[in-house]
C-alpha positions in Angstrom: 1.4 4.0 -8.2 3.8 6.4 -6.6 1.6 9.0 -8.5 -1.2 8.0 -7.8 -0.6 8.1 -4.0 0.3 11.8 -4.8 -3.0 12.3 -6.2 -4.3 10.9 -3.8 -2.3 12.7 -0.4 -2.9 15.8 -2.8 -6.8 16.0 -2.5 -6.9 14.7 0.9 -5.0 17.4 2.2 -7.6 19.7 -0.3 -9.8 17.8 2.1 -8.3 18.1 5.9 -8.4 15.0 6.1 -6.1 12.5 6.8 -4.2 8.8 6.0 -3.1 6.6 9.2 0.3 5.6 7.7 1.1 3.2 10.4 -1.3 1.3 9.0 -0.7 1.3 5.4 0.6 -1.3 3.2 1.5 -2.1 -0.2 0.9 -5.4 -1.0 2.4 -7.4 -4.5 0.0 -10.1 -6.2 -0.3 -12.0 -8.8 3.5 -14.1 -10.5 5.8 -10.8 -9.7 5.0 -10.5 -6.2 8.7 -12.0 -4.2 9.9 -8.9 -7.1 11.2 -6.0 -5.7 9.9 -3.0 -6.3 10.1 1.0 -5.9 9.5 1.7 -2.7 6.2 3.8 -1.9 5.5 7.2 0.1 1.7 8.1 1.4 2.0 11.5 2.7 5.8 11.6 3.3 5.5 8.2 5.0 7.1 5.0 3.8 4.3 2.0 3.2 5.8 -1.2 4.1 5.9 -4.1 1.5 3.8 -6.9 3.5 3.6 -10.5 2.0 -0.7 -10.8 3.7 -2.6 -8.7 5.7 -6.4 -8.3 7.3 -9.3 -6.0 5.6 -12.5 -6.5 7.4 -11.4 -9.6 8.9 -10.0 -11.8 5.5 -6.6 -12.4 5.9 -5.0 -11.7 3.0 -2.1 -12.8 0.6 1.0 -13.1 -1.9 1.8 -15.5 -2.5 0.8 -18.1 -5.7 0.5 -20.9 -4.6 1.0 -24.4 -7.5 
């Protein structure tokens, strides 16, 4: 995942594009959503791991219902 973010950061820099890193987060989904993951960086800023976020007005949650 970090490799993909590094590639996106480099391409964005070449295109004179910037990510809004204050609004960018990482969301773990699926049966392993509680596992601790390595820190992620986007354009030099740490991404926060969250349990839910809004996307296009919809709430996306990471927990699994049993």
